[in-house]
C-alpha positions as CSV (number, residue, x, y, z in Angstrom):
1,M,68.8,62.9,118.2
2,D,69.3,62.7,114.4
3,Y,71.3,65.9,114.0
4,I,71.2,66.0,110.2
5,K,67.3,66.0,110.5
6,Y,67.6,68.7,113.1
7,I,69.6,70.8,110.6
8,T,67.2,70.2,107.6
9,D,64.1,70.6,109.6
10,G,65.5,73.9,111.1
11,I,66.3,75.2,107.6
12,E,62.9,74.2,106.2
13,S,61.2,76.2,109.1
14,I,63.4,79.4,108.6
15,C,62.6,79.2,104.7
16,K,58.8,78.7,105.2
17,N,58.4,81.1,108.1
18,H,61.0,84.0,107.6
19,K,60.8,85.0,104.0
20,R,62.7,87.8,102.2
21,R,65.7,87.6,104.6
22,S,67.7,90.5,102.9
23,A,70.3,92.2,105.0
24,G,68.9,94.4,107.8
25,C,65.4,93.2,107.3
26,E,63.0,92.3,110.2
27,S,62.8,88.7,108.9
28,V,66.5,88.2,109.5
29,K,65.8,89.2,113.2
30,T,62.8,87.0,113.5
31,A,64.8,84.0,112.0
32,Q,67.6,84.7,114.6
33,A,64.9,84.7,117.4
34,E,63.7,81.3,116.3
35,M,67.4,80.1,116.4
36,S,67.9,81.7,119.8
37,E,64.9,80.0,121.1
38,A,66.0,76.6,119.8
39,M,69.3,77.0,121.6
40,K,68.5,78.8,124.9
41,D,68.9,75.5,126.9
42,C,72.2,74.7,125.2
43,V,74.2,77.8,125.7
44,D,75.2,79.9,128.8
45,E,75.0,83.3,127.1
46,I,73.0,84.8,124.2
47,R,73.5,88.3,123.1
48,T,72.7,90.3,120.0
49,Q,74.5,93.2,118.4
50,Q,72.9,95.9,116.4
51,F,74.9,97.7,113.7
52,E,74.1,100.2,110.8
53,V,74.0,98.8,107.3
54,H,73.4,100.1,103.8
55,P,72.4,96.9,102.0
56,H,72.2,98.2,98.6
57,A,75.8,99.8,98.6
58,F,77.8,96.7,97.9
59,I,75.3,94.6,95.9
60,G,74.5,97.7,93.9
61,S,78.0,98.4,92.9
62,I,78.0,96.2,89.8
63,P,74.7,97.6,88.1
64,L,75.8,101.2,89.3
65,D,79.3,100.5,87.6
66,A,77.5,99.4,84.4
67,F,75.2,102.5,84.4
68,L,78.0,104.9,84.9
69,C,80.0,103.3,82.1
70,L,76.9,103.4,79.9
71,V,76.5,107.1,80.5
72,A,80.2,107.7,80.0
73,C,79.8,106.0,76.7
74,G,76.9,108.4,75.8
75,F,79.0,111.5,76.6
76,F,81.9,110.1,74.5
77,V,79.7,109.5,71.5
78,Y,78.0,112.9,71.9
79,G,81.5,114.5,71.9
80,V,82.4,112.8,68.8
81,Y,79.4,113.6,66.8
82,A,78.6,117.1,68.3
83,G,82.2,118.1,68.5
84,R,82.1,119.0,72.2
85,P,85.6,118.4,74.0
86,W,84.0,119.1,77.4
87,S,81.9,115.9,76.8
88,Y,85.1,113.8,76.8
89,I,86.0,115.3,80.2
90,V,82.7,114.1,81.6
91,S,83.0,110.8,80.1
92,L,86.5,110.4,81.6
93,V,85.3,111.5,85.1
94,L,82.4,109.1,85.0
95,T,84.7,106.2,84.0
96,I,87.2,106.9,86.8
97,M,84.2,107.1,89.2
98,A,83.1,103.6,88.1
99,M,86.6,102.3,88.5
100,I,87.0,103.6,92.1
101,I,83.6,102.3,93.1
102,I,83.9,98.8,91.9
103,V,87.5,98.5,93.0
104,V,86.9,99.7,96.7
105,E,83.4,98.1,97.1
106,Y,83.6,94.9,95.3
107,I,87.3,94.0,94.9
108,L,88.4,95.2,98.3
109,Y,85.1,94.9,100.2
110,K,85.6,98.3,101.7
111,P,82.5,100.6,102.5
112,F,82.5,103.5,100.1
113,T,79.0,104.3,98.7
114,D,77.1,103.4,101.7
115,K,75.7,106.8,102.6
116,L,74.1,107.1,99.2
117,Y,71.7,104.3,100.0
118,P,68.9,103.8,102.5
119,K,70.1,102.8,106.0
120,K,68.9,99.8,108.0
121,T,69.7,98.2,111.3
122,G,71.4,94.7,111.0
123,Q,71.7,92.3,113.8
124,N,74.2,89.6,114.7
125,L,73.4,86.7,117.2
126,Y,76.1,85.3,119.4
127,M,75.7,82.3,121.5
128,V,78.4,80.8,123.9
129,R,78.7,77.4,125.6
130,R,81.3,78.0,128.3
131,A,84.2,75.9,129.4
132,K,84.2,74.0,132.7
133,N,87.0,76.1,133.9
134,T,88.5,79.6,133.1
135,P,88.7,79.5,129.4
136,K,92.2,79.4,127.6
137,R,90.8,79.4,124.2
138,R,87.7,79.9,122.2
139,I,86.3,78.5,118.9
140,I,83.5,80.4,117.0
141,L,81.4,78.6,114.3
142,C,79.9,81.2,112.1
143,G,77.2,81.3,109.5
144,H,74.9,84.1,108.2
145,A,71.2,84.3,108.3
146,D,70.7,86.9,105.6
147,A,70.1,85.7,102.0
148,A,70.8,87.3,98.7
149,W,68.8,89.3,96.2
150,E,68.4,87.0,93.2
151,M,71.0,87.5,90.4
152,P,69.2,86.4,87.3
153,I,72.3,86.7,85.1
154,L,73.7,83.6,87.0
155,K,70.5,81.7,86.2
156,H,70.0,82.5,82.6
157,F,73.5,83.1,81.2
158,P,76.2,80.5,80.6
159,M,79.5,81.0,82.2
160,F,81.3,82.3,79.1
161,L,78.6,85.1,78.7
162,I,79.0,86.1,82.3
163,V,82.6,86.4,82.0
164,T,82.2,88.3,78.8
165,C,79.8,90.8,80.4
166,I,82.1,91.4,83.4
167,G,85.2,91.5,81.2
168,S,83.6,94.0,78.9
169,A,82.9,96.4,81.8
170,F,86.6,96.2,82.9
171,L,87.7,96.5,79.3
172,Y,85.6,99.7,79.0
173,W,87.6,101.4,81.7
174,A,90.8,101.1,79.7
175,V,89.2,101.7,76.4
176,N,87.4,104.9,77.4
177,F,90.3,106.1,79.4
178,I,92.7,105.9,76.4
179,F,90.0,107.2,73.9
180,C,89.0,110.1,76.0
181,N,92.6,111.2,76.4
182,L,93.4,110.8,72.7
183,A,90.2,112.8,71.8
184,L,91.2,115.6,74.3
185,A,94.7,115.7,72.7
186,D,92.9,116.8,69.6
187,F,95.4,115.2,67.0
188,L,93.3,112.5,65.8
189,P,91.4,112.5,62.5
190,E,87.6,112.7,62.6
191,K,87.3,109.2,61.1
192,A,89.4,107.7,63.9
193,L,87.1,109.3,66.5
194,H,84.1,107.8,64.7
195,V,85.7,104.3,64.9
196,F,86.4,104.8,68.5
197,A,82.7,105.8,69.0
198,V,81.6,102.5,67.4
199,I,84.0,100.4,69.5
200,E,82.5,102.2,72.7
201,I,79.0,101.4,71.6
202,V,79.7,97.8,70.9
203,N,81.6,97.4,74.2
204,S,78.6,98.9,76.0
205,I,76.2,96.5,74.5
206,L,78.3,93.6,75.8
207,Y,78.2,94.8,79.4
208,M,74.7,96.2,79.3
209,P,73.3,93.0,80.9
210,L,75.1,93.9,84.2
211,L,72.4,96.7,84.6
212,F,70.1,93.8,85.4
213,F,72.5,91.9,87.5
214,I,70.3,92.1,90.6
215,D,66.6,91.5,90.8
216,W,65.7,93.8,93.7
217,R,62.1,92.4,94.0
218,T,63.3,88.8,94.7
219,V,65.2,87.6,97.8
220,V,66.1,83.9,97.6
221,D,65.5,81.5,100.5
222,G,69.1,80.9,101.2
223,A,68.7,77.4,102.3
224,N,72.3,76.4,101.3
225,D,73.7,80.0,101.4
226,N,73.8,80.0,104.2
227,L,71.4,78.5,106.6
228,T,73.5,75.3,106.3
229,G,76.4,77.1,108.0
230,C,74.1,78.5,110.7
231,Y,72.5,75.1,111.6
232,L,75.7,73.1,111.3
233,A,77.2,75.4,114.0
234,M,74.0,75.2,116.1
235,S,73.8,71.3,115.8
236,I,77.3,70.9,117.3
237,I,76.6,73.0,120.4
238,R,73.1,71.1,120.5
239,E,74.9,67.8,120.6
240,M,77.3,69.0,123.4
241,A,74.2,70.0,125.4
242,D,72.4,66.8,124.8
243,N,75.3,65.0,126.2
244,D,76.0,67.3,129.0
245,M,79.5,68.0,127.5
246,R,81.8,70.9,128.1
247,Y,85.4,71.2,127.3
248,D,87.8,71.8,130.2
249,D,89.1,75.3,129.0
250,T,87.5,75.9,125.6
251,E,84.4,78.0,124.8
252,V,82.5,76.7,121.9
253,C,80.5,79.6,120.3
254,C,78.0,80.1,117.5
255,L,77.9,83.3,115.6
256,I,74.9,84.0,113.3
257,T,75.7,87.2,111.3
258,D,73.5,89.4,109.3
259,A,74.6,91.3,106.2
260,E,77.1,88.9,104.8
261,E,75.8,89.2,101.4
262,P,76.3,93.0,101.1
263,G,80.0,92.8,101.7
264,L,80.5,91.0,105.1
265,R,79.1,94.0,106.9
266,G,77.8,92.1,109.9
267,A,80.9,90.2,110.5
268,L,83.0,93.3,110.2
269,A,80.8,95.0,112.7
270,F,81.1,92.0,115.2
271,A,85.0,91.8,114.6
272,D,85.3,95.6,115.1
273,E,83.3,95.8,118.3
274,N,84.8,92.7,119.8
275,V,88.4,93.0,118.7
276,E,90.0,93.3,122.0
277,D,88.1,90.4,123.5
278,L,88.7,88.2,120.4
279,L,92.5,88.8,120.6
280,S,92.7,88.5,124.4
281,L,92.1,84.8,124.2
282,N,93.4,82.2,121.8
283,T,90.3,82.5,119.4
284,V,89.7,80.7,116.0
285,V,86.8,81.3,113.7
286,I,85.5,78.7,111.2
287,A,82.9,79.7,108.6
288,P,81.1,77.0,106.9
289,D,79.2,78.4,104.0
290,T,77.0,77.1,101.2
291,I,77.5,73.3,102.0
292,H,75.9,71.5,99.2
293,S,78.4,69.5,96.9
294,P,80.8,67.1,98.4
295,E,83.0,67.1,95.3
296,E,83.3,70.8,95.5
297,L,84.3,71.0,99.2
298,R,87.3,73.3,99.6
299,I,89.2,74.9,102.5
300,F,89.6,78.7,101.9
301,S,93.1,79.9,102.8
302,R,92.4,83.2,101.1
303,G,89.4,85.4,100.2
304,I,88.1,88.9,99.4
305,N,88.9,88.2,95.8
306,Y,92.2,86.5,96.9
307,T,93.4,89.8,98.6
308,E,93.0,88.6,102.2
309,S,95.0,85.7,103.7
310,N,93.3,83.3,106.1
311,S,95.1,81.5,109.0
312,E,97.3,78.5,108.0
313,E,96.5,77.1,111.5
314,V,92.8,77.0,111.0
315,C,93.2,75.6,107.5
316,N,95.5,72.8,108.9
317,L,92.8,72.3,111.5
318,L,90.2,71.9,108.8
319,Y,92.4,69.8,106.6
320,F,93.5,67.3,109.4
321,A,89.8,67.0,110.5
322,S,88.9,66.1,107.0
323,I,91.7,63.4,106.7
324,K,90.5,62.0,109.9
325,N,87.1,61.6,108.2
326,G,88.6,59.9,105.1
327,L,88.5,63.0,102.9
328,D,91.4,65.0,101.5
329,I,89.9,68.4,100.9
330,P,92.0,70.6,98.8
331,T,92.6,74.3,99.3
332,A,90.4,76.6,97.1
333,E,91.8,78.4,94.1
334,F,90.9,82.1,93.3
335,Y,87.2,82.7,93.4
336,P,85.3,86.0,93.1
337,G,83.8,86.9,96.4
338,A,84.4,86.4,100.1
339,N,82.9,84.9,103.3
340,D,82.6,85.9,106.8
341,S,85.9,84.4,107.9
342,E,87.9,87.2,106.1
343,A,86.3,89.8,108.3
344,F,88.1,88.2,111.2
345,S,91.4,87.6,109.3
346,A,91.5,91.3,108.5
347,I,91.8,92.2,112.2
348,G,94.4,89.4,113.1
349,V,92.0,86.8,114.5
350,K,92.8,83.3,113.2
351,A,90.1,82.3,110.8
352,A,89.3,80.2,107.7
353,A,86.3,78.8,105.8
354,I,84.9,75.7,104.4
355,C,82.5,75.7,101.5
356,G,80.8,73.2,99.2
357,V,79.9,75.1,96.0
358,A,81.5,75.6,92.6
359,F,81.6,79.2,91.6
360,T,81.0,78.4,88.0
361,P,78.2,79.2,89.3
362,Q,75.8,76.5,90.4
363,D,72.1,76.9,89.4
364,Y,71.1,77.4,93.0
365,Y,73.8,80.0,93.9
366,H,72.0,83.3,94.5
367,T,68.8,82.1,92.6
368,V,65.4,81.1,93.7
369,R,66.5,77.4,93.4
370,D,68.3,77.7,96.8
371,T,65.5,76.1,98.7
372,Y,65.1,73.6,101.5
373,T,64.0,71.0,98.9
374,N,67.6,71.4,97.3
375,L,69.6,70.5,100.3
376,N,72.2,67.8,100.3
377,P,72.0,65.9,103.7
378,E,75.2,63.8,102.8
379,C,77.3,66.8,102.2
380,I,75.9,68.4,105.4
381,R,76.8,65.2,107.3
382,L,80.4,65.1,105.9
383,V,81.0,68.7,106.9
384,R,79.5,68.3,110.3
385,D,81.7,65.5,111.1
386,I,84.7,67.6,110.0
387,L,83.6,70.5,112.2
388,K,83.1,68.2,115.2
389,D,86.6,66.8,114.9
390,A,88.1,70.3,114.3
391,V,86.4,71.6,117.5
392,D,87.6,68.6,119.3
393,M,91.2,69.0,118.2
394,F,91.4,72.5,118.8
395,A,89.8,72.2,122.4
396,K,92.1,69.4,123.4
397,A,95.3,70.5,121.8
398,G,94.9,74.1,120.6
399,K,96.0,73.1,117.2
400,A,95.4,70.6,114.4
401,F,97.8,67.9,115.5
């Protein structure tokens, strides 16, 4: 079988037949059902896990933060020109709220505002190809079936303007915090307060595009992000089944999560529910994500905005597998965001990720250009070879070398 064609054909089918796969939607479940049907003769166990998810909570934290800052600016300006000191207090409170929401939700990836948004039921799909004997170790290849709402700012704005918008929102926290406290101290001349008001207005104009950071009407196809990861995992188990191959004492598993885009909610739910089982066996998790650009392939040793450490052992596994295939894949530097591997690292399960996308960002990242016509079969082939060797090395030695 041509396994690269198996991957690209599978991705094309999902993109055509299961549109609008935002987290918790029925289309994610029907896509997983198609994947499950394709794998039923390859694995020994298939199970699903349902979990509660509020998809807008994480994704919506950026426009919500911009809105709160804009309203805070309005109250500050009103306080200056109407002479209402209480308005400075309201402005300060709104700014602090915005700070807390963005730090907890986006920077730390912790649920915080979930209950404010509609609830949906997400679903994870877990498939296991058992070992010949009692398993001593387990390797899980993890991709996510949900796709992102489009982020127009990534499509229409050059990188320096994106940085300016986001930086202005962060700057506003500090500026408004200082200005409100100075205004409440009531020892500044009126002219100084008017200057402060103008500064806040200019600052608010700079971050105002963040109000439109998300196009809630458009869900991208998610061909690269991350049907590539899903079908890479499936193809490896498919090939094992085609060759009637099992490892002596290693389970090879495929986890297809839901709700990765809204803050890793699906992977976090799976890790939390299965923590004892995951830790009871020598388990590693590898998350291939957005496999498109060979020159951008990186091994992710840290994540969640660089606040979470991934497993050095699993990073070595991926690195030596890449060396075996003639590549010398570097470790990723800081990048804004996260992937499913960090949900497992957070509970002590050995995990890491391999991704092939530049976060500058690329024109297909979280935009409608992420379609099955924009796949890169060569990059998929490279990563598939790396994953096959990583699985083989772990199954035979339990480590990279």
